[in-house]
C-alpha positions in Angstrom: -8.8 -20.6 -57.0 -9.2 -24.2 -57.7 -11.9 -26.2 -56.0 -11.0 -29.2 -53.9 -11.4 -32.6 -55.6 -14.1 -34.9 -54.1 -11.5 -37.1 -52.4 -9.7 -34.1 -50.9 -13.1 -32.7 -49.7 -13.9 -35.9 -47.9 -10.5 -36.0 -46.3 -10.9 -32.4 -45.0 -14.3 -33.4 -43.4 -12.8 -36.4 -41.9 -9.8 -34.6 -40.4 -12.1 -31.7 -39.0 -14.2 -34.4 -37.3 -11.4 -36.4 -35.9 -9.5 -33.5 -34.5 -12.0 -30.8 -33.4 -9.7 -29.3 -30.7 -6.7 -29.1 -32.9 -8.0 -25.8 -34.4 -8.9 -22.6 -32.6 -12.0 -23.8 -30.6 -15.0 -21.5 -30.5 -18.4 -21.7 -28.8 -20.8 -24.2 -30.4 -24.5 -24.1 -30.4 -27.2 -26.6 -31.1 -27.7 -27.0 -34.9 -30.9 -25.5 -36.4 -33.7 -27.8 -37.1 -33.8 -29.1 -40.7 -37.6 -29.2 -40.8 -39.5 -26.3 -42.4 -42.6 -24.7 -41.2 -43.9 -23.3 -37.8 -41.6 -24.2 -34.9 -43.0 -26.5 -32.2 -43.4 -25.1 -28.7 -40.3 -26.9 -27.3 -37.9 -25.8 -30.2 -35.9 -23.2 -28.1 -36.3 -24.6 -24.5 -32.6 -25.6 -24.5 -31.8 -21.9 -24.8 -33.8 -20.7 -21.9 -31.8 -18.5 -19.4 -30.6 -20.4 -16.4 -30.5 -18.7 -13.0 -27.3 -20.2 -11.5 -26.7 -19.3 -7.8 -22.9 -19.3 -8.5 -21.8 -17.4 -11.5 -21.4 -19.8 -14.3 -18.4 -18.4 -16.4 -14.8 -17.8 -16.2 -13.9 -14.6 -14.4 -11.3 -12.3 -16.1 -8.2 -11.2 -14.3 -9.7 -7.8 -13.4 -12.7 -9.3 -11.8 -10.7 -11.7 -9.7 -8.3 -8.9 -8.6 -11.2 -6.8 -7.4 -12.2 -9.7 -5.1 -8.6 -10.1 -3.9 -8.1 -6.5 -3.4 -11.1 -6.4 -1.0 -9.4 -9.2 1.0 -6.1 -7.4 0.9 -7.5 -4.1 2.1 -9.2 -5.8 5.1 -6.1 -7.8 6.1 -3.7 -4.8 5.7 -5.9 -2.8 8.0 -6.6 -5.5 10.6 -3.2 -7.1 11.0 -0.7 -4.4 12.1 3.0 -5.1 11.9 3.7 -3.1 15.1 4.8 -3.5 18.7 3.2 -1.9 21.7 3.8 -1.8 25.4 1.1 -4.3 26.8 0.7 -2.1 30.0 0.5 1.5 28.5 -0.5 0.7 24.9 2.3 3.0 23.6 4.0 2.2 20.4 7.5 0.6 20.6 9.6 1.5 17.6 13.0 0.2 18.8 13.0 -3.5 18.4 16.7 -4.0 18.9 16.4 -4.2 22.7 14.3 -6.9 24.5 11.5 -5.3 26.3 9.5 -7.7 28.6 6.4 -5.6 28.1 6.4 -5.7 24.3 3.6 -7.5 22.4 2.4 -7.3 19.0 -0.3 -4.8 18.5 -3.5 -6.8 18.4 -5.5 -7.2 15.3 -8.0 -9.6 13.9 -5.4 -12.3 13.3 -2.1 -13.5 14.6 1.0 -12.9 12.5 2.7 -16.1 13.6 0.0 -18.7 13.4 0.0 -21.5 10.8 -2.9 -19.9 9.1 -0.9 -16.8 8.6 1.9 -18.9 7.1 -0.7 -19.8 4.4 -1.7 -16.2 4.1 1.9 -15.1 3.5 2.1 -17.7 0.7 -1.2 -16.4 -0.7 0.1 -12.9 -0.7 3.1 -14.0 -2.6 1.1 -15.7 -5.2 -1.3 -12.7 -5.5 1.7 -10.4 -6.1 3.0 -12.7 -8.8 -0.4 -13.1 -10.6 -1.5 -9.5 -10.4 1.7 -7.5 -10.6 0.5 -5.5 -7.6 3.5 -4.8 -5.3 1.3 -4.2 -2.3 0.9 -7.9 -1.8 4.6 -8.5 -1.8 5.1 -5.5 0.5 2.6 -7.0 3.0 4.8 -10.1 3.4 8.1 -8.3 3.3 7.0 -5.9 6.1 5.8 -8.6 8.4 8.6 -11.1 7.7 11.1 -8.3 8.3 9.6 -7.6 11.7 9.5 -11.2 12.7 13.2 -11.5 11.7 14.2 -8.5 13.8 12.2 -9.9 16.7 13.9 -13.3 16.4 17.3 -11.7 16.5 16.4 -9.8 19.7 14.3 -12.2 21.7 15.7 -15.6 20.7 18.6 -15.3 23.2 16.2 -14.3 25.9 13.9 -17.2 25.3 16.6 -19.8 25.1 18.1 -18.5 28.5 14.8 -19.2 30.3 12.2 -20.8 28.2 9.8 -21.2 31.1 9.7 -17.6 32.4 10.9 -15.4 29.6 8.6 -13.1 27.7 8.8 -12.4 23.9 6.2 -11.0 21.4 6.6 -14.2 19.3 7.5 -16.8 22.0 5.3 -19.5 20.5 7.4 -19.4 17.4 10.7 -19.0 19.1 10.0 -22.0 21.4 7.6 -24.3 19.2 5.7 -27.2 20.8 3.8 -28.4 17.8 4.0 -28.4 14.0 1.2 -25.8 14.0 3.8 -23.4 15.6 6.4 -23.9 12.9 5.6 -25.7 9.7 3.5 -23.3 7.6 5.5 -20.3 8.7 8.7 -22.1 7.7 7.2 -22.9 4.4 6.3 -19.2 3.8 9.8 -18.2 4.8 11.5 -20.5 2.3 9.0 -19.7 -0.5 9.7 -16.1 -0.1 13.5 -16.8 0.0 13.4 -18.9 -3.2 11.5 -16.0 -4.9 14.4 -13.7 -4.1 13.4 -11.9 -0.9 16.1 -9.9 0.8 14.8 -10.6 4.3 17.3 -12.4 6.6 15.5 -15.7 7.2 18.5 -17.6 8.5 17.6 -17.8 12.2 13.9 -18.3 11.6 14.4 -21.2 9.2 16.9 -22.7 11.6 14.2 -22.6 14.4 11.2 -23.9 12.4 13.0 -26.2 10.1 14.9 -27.9 13.0 11.6 -28.4 14.9 9.8 -29.9 11.9 12.6 -32.3 10.9 14.2 -33.3 14.2 11.9 -32.4 17.2 8.4 -33.2 16.2 7.3 -36.6 17.4 7.2 -39.5 14.9 5.9 -43.0 14.8 8.6 -45.8 14.6 8.5 -45.7 10.8 9.2 -41.9 10.8 5.7 -40.7 10.2 4.9 -37.3 11.8 2.4 -37.9 14.6 0.8 -36.4 17.6 0.4 -37.8 21.1 4.1 -38.6 22.0 5.9 -38.5 25.4 4.6 -35.8 27.6 8.0 -35.4 29.3 6.6 -36.7 32.7 6.7 -40.4 32.0 3.3 -40.4 30.3 1.8 -39.9 26.9 0.1 -36.8 25.4 -3.5 -37.2 24.3 -3.9 -35.5 20.9 -6.6 -36.9 21.1 -5.0 -40.3 21.7 -1.3 -41.4 21.7 0.2 -42.1 18.3 -2.4 -40.3 16.3 -2.0 -39.0 12.7 -3.7 -35.9 11.7 -4.1 -35.5 8.0 -3.5 -31.7 8.6 0.1 -32.4 9.2 0.8 -33.4 5.6 0.8 -29.7 5.1 2.1 -28.5 8.4 5.3 -30.5 7.9 5.8 -31.9 4.5 6.2 -28.9 2.2 8.8 -27.5 4.8 10.9 -30.7 4.3 10.7 -30.3 0.5 11.7 -26.7 0.6 14.7 -27.5 2.9 15.8 -29.8 0.2 15.5 -27.0 -2.3 17.3 -24.3 -0.1 20.0 -26.6 1.3 20.7 -29.0 -1.5 20.4 -31.9 0.9 18.4 -34.6 -0.9 17.5 -36.4 2.5 14.9 -33.7 3.0 13.3 -34.6 -0.4 13.4 -38.3 0.7 11.7 -37.5 3.9 8.9 -35.5 2.2 8.1 -38.3 -0.3 8.2 -40.9 2.5 5.7 -38.8 4.5 3.3 -38.6 1.5 3.5 -42.3 1.1 3.0 -43.2 4.7 0.2 -40.8 5.3 -1.5 -42.1 2.2 -1.0 -45.7 3.0 -2.8 -45.3 6.3 -5.5 -42.7 5.5 -6.3 -42.6 1.8 -9.3 -44.6 0.6 -8.5 -45.5 -3.1 -12.1 -46.4 -3.8 -13.4 -43.0 -2.7 -10.4 -41.0 -3.7 -10.3 -39.0 -0.5 -8.6 -39.2 3.0 -9.9 -39.7 6.5 -9.0 -37.0 9.0 -7.5 -39.0 11.8 -5.7 -42.3 12.3 -4.7 -43.9 15.5 -1.8 -46.4 15.4 -2.7 -49.7 16.9 -6.5 -49.4 16.6 -8.3 -52.1 14.6 -10.7 -49.5 13.1 -10.3 -45.9 12.6 -12.6 -42.8 12.6 -13.1 -42.4 8.9 -14.5 -38.9 9.0 -13.5 -37.2 5.7 -13.2 -33.6 6.8 -12.9 -31.2 3.9 -10.2 -28.8 5.1 -7.9 -31.7 6.1 -8.2 -33.1 2.7 -7.4 -29.5 1.5 -4.2 -29.5 3.4 -3.2 -32.9 1.9 -3.9 -31.9 -1.7 -2.1 -28.6 -1.2 0.9 -30.3 0.4 1.4 -32.5 -2.7 1.3 -29.6 -5.2 3.8 -27.6 -3.0 6.1 -30.6 -2.8 6.0 -31.0 -6.6 6.9 -27.4 -7.0 10.4 -28.1 -5.8 10.9 -31.8 -5.8 13.3 -32.6 -8.7 11.6 -34.6 -11.5 14.6 -36.9 -11.5 13.8 -37.9 -7.8 12.8 -41.5 -7.5 9.7 -40.3 -5.6 8.5 -37.6 -8.0 6.1 -39.9 -9.8 4.8 -41.4 -6.6 3.7 -38.0 -5.3 2.3 -37.0 -8.8 0.2 -40.1 -9.1 -1.1 -39.7 -5.5 -2.1 -36.1 -6.3 -3.9 -37.2 -9.4 -5.8 -39.9 -7.6 -6.8 -37.3 -4.8 -8.0 -34.8 -7.4 -10.0 -37.4 -9.2 -11.7 -38.3 -6.0 -12.3 -34.7 -4.9 -13.8 -33.9 -8.4 -16.6 -36.4 -7.8 -17.9 -34.6 -4.7 -18.1 -31.0 -5.9 -21.6 -29.7 -5.3 -23.8 -28.2 -7.9 -23.0 -24.6 -6.5 -19.2 -25.2 -6.7 -18.5 -25.9 -3.1 -17.5 -29.0 -1.2 -19.2 -30.1 2.0 -17.7 -29.9 5.5 -17.7 -33.7 5.5 -16.9 -34.3 1.8 -19.0 -37.4 1.4 -21.9 -36.2 3.6 -24.3 -33.8 1.7 -26.2 -33.3 5.0 -23.2 -31.0 6.2 -22.7 -27.5 5.2 -20.7 -26.1 2.2 -17.5 -24.9 3.5 -15.4 -22.0 2.1 -11.8 -22.7 3.1 -11.7 -26.2 1.7 -13.3 -25.1 -1.5 -10.7 -22.4 -1.9 -7.9 -24.8 -1.3 -9.3 -27.2 -3.9 -9.6 -24.4 -6.4 -6.1 -23.5 -5.9 -4.7 -27.0 -6.0 -6.7 -28.1 -9.0 -5.8 -24.9 -11.0 -2.2 -25.2 -10.0 -2.2 -28.9 -11.2 -3.9 -27.7 -14.5 -1.2 -25.0 -14.9 1.7 -27.3 -14.3 0.3 -30.0 -16.6 -0.3 -32.6 -14.0 -3.9 -33.0 -14.9 -6.1 -32.2 -18.1 -7.3 -28.6 -18.5 -10.4 -29.8 -20.3 -11.5 -32.0 -17.5 -10.6 -30.0 -14.4 -10.4 -26.3 -15.5 -14.2 -25.7 -15.5 -14.6 -27.2 -12.0 -11.7 -25.0 -10.7 -13.3 -22.0 -12.1 -16.7 -22.9 -10.6 -15.0 -23.4 -7.2 -13.3 -20.1 -7.3 -16.7 -18.5 -8.4 -18.2 -20.1 -5.4 -15.6 -18.8 -3.0 -15.9 -15.2 -4.5 -19.5 -15.1 -3.5 -18.4 -15.5 0.1 -16.1 -12.4 0.1 -18.0 -9.5 1.6 -17.6 -6.0 0.4 -15.4 -5.2 3.4 -13.1 -8.1 2.6 -14.3 -10.5 5.3 -14.9 -14.1 4.2 -17.9 -16.0 5.3 -18.6 -19.8 5.7 -15.1 -20.6 7.1 -15.1 -23.4 9.6 -13.4 -22.4 12.8 -10.3 -24.3 14.3 -11.2 -28.0 14.4 -9.7 -30.9 16.3 -10.2 -34.6 15.6 -13.3 -36.6 16.6 -14.9 -40.0 16.1 -18.4 -38.9 15.1 -20.0 -36.9 12.4 -21.7 -34.5 14.8 -18.6 -32.9 15.8 -17.7 -31.8 12.3 -21.1 -31.1 11.1 -21.9 -28.6 13.9 -18.5 -26.8 14.0 -19.3 -23.1 13.7 -18.2 -20.8 10.9 -16.8 -17.3 11.4 -15.4 -14.5 9.4 -12.7 -14.4 12.1 -11.6 -18.0 11.2 -8.2 -17.2 9.8 -8.0 -20.5 7.9 -9.8 -19.2 4.8 -7.9 -16.0 3.9 -4.6 -17.5 2.6 -6.5 -20.1 0.5 -8.7 -17.5 -1.0 -5.7 -15.4 -2.1 -4.0 -18.6 -3.5 -7.2 -19.6 -5.4 -7.8 -16.2 -6.9 -4.1 -15.9 -7.9 -3.9 -19.4 -9.5 -7.2 -19.0 -11.4 -5.9 -15.7 -12.9 -2.9 -17.7 -14.1 -5.0 -20.5 -15.4 -7.4 -18.3 -17.3 -4.5 -16.4 -18.8 -3.0 -19.6 -20.1 -6.3 -21.4 -21.2 -9.6 -20.2 -22.5 -12.8 -21.3 -20.9 -16.2 -20.4 -22.3 -19.7 -21.5 -23.0 -20.1 -24.3 -25.5 -23.6 -25.3 -26.2 -24.5 -23.7 -22.8 -21.8 -25.7 -20.8 -18.6 -24.0 -19.5 -15.9 -25.7 -21.5 -12.2 -25.6 -22.2 -11.7 -23.9 -25.5 -8.0 -24.3 -26.0 -4.8 -22.5 -25.1 -4.4 -18.8 -25.5 -1.9 -17.4 -28.0 
């Protein structure tokens, strides 16, 4: 073999130095000292073992699935898809005939809440990431029951909305985005993925409510506190109030209606909502959103609640999933997502969590928001919206933090309970947490599933003791 000429040798060194990531990256360590003789006392201090409270590494797929399986086992056991007679407690197996005594068998969580819309989406993601059909079956079984109940009880409810009884009346006769939006999103996401469940009536109900019935400001922005039907105004908590939560409760449904119907006006509406919520509620200097905004007020309660910011960032990644890249608003949503993720990144705590009020370290570290951020950041990495090298490690750390909160029985700790809007930090800082707060289960499934996908696609490992991006996997 001929040796390289000096000029070729120099060129090879320069190329290697200029493009270190273009080759197969591997873990690097501090170079050995060049001095000879006895080592000084501080020579190996950089290599001391660090006791991280949150595991400081990238979990493999099998480890993540172990965590997800604990959550699944708990939810499968505690969310029965069954009807019972509310008086006798006896099982009702025939759902083709309306029974005024029929109710869903009680469990730990409601099958038709907005939180469970997110959980269905999380189950679908877990099925895709793990290949475990049980997650898909969980969704199919419950969506099928809801579809059957809709066929049977919708005529009853529409005949007498005030006095009729139905096991899922809140869904069949929705009064707020919480009753309709997230569930509708889960139905259409399942439909797009190829589910054979008949979603036609259910999507008609919830899609119509989100796009045509929910109150809006004059410029079309989804809002709360509209007319009360009695000549007055609702107080939610004040008339003409925007809740950041509604970016998720309504906007992905609009985008998915565009996907499933082919009507581009739904895409237009989704983009307009992102723009108008962001114009009012996003702080470009901090890179995060306020929770509430009241139209007409001079100043606004700029309390930056973590889970609401989670709903916003999750809304944008879900919209981008179906919004055509050729749509004039695609880059608007993409750039807003990038700005939000940049902002969120600066507030992650040393243990991987985000605080209940994002910019207030004197508030507790909250699990559901951390799970949503882990999901949204990992999804953005996987779709190429943001850099894997910059954001992959923090998404892994966030997932590892969430995993520490999943108990052996599948319950999840550190989840803030349902939260309204307030004008002071005490309200948010002292909201209780509970393993029965449904808001954290779907986000945990989503986060674990997306981290599996990210760590399949990219390699992350220790490089000179730091968790680093080490290139794409073959």
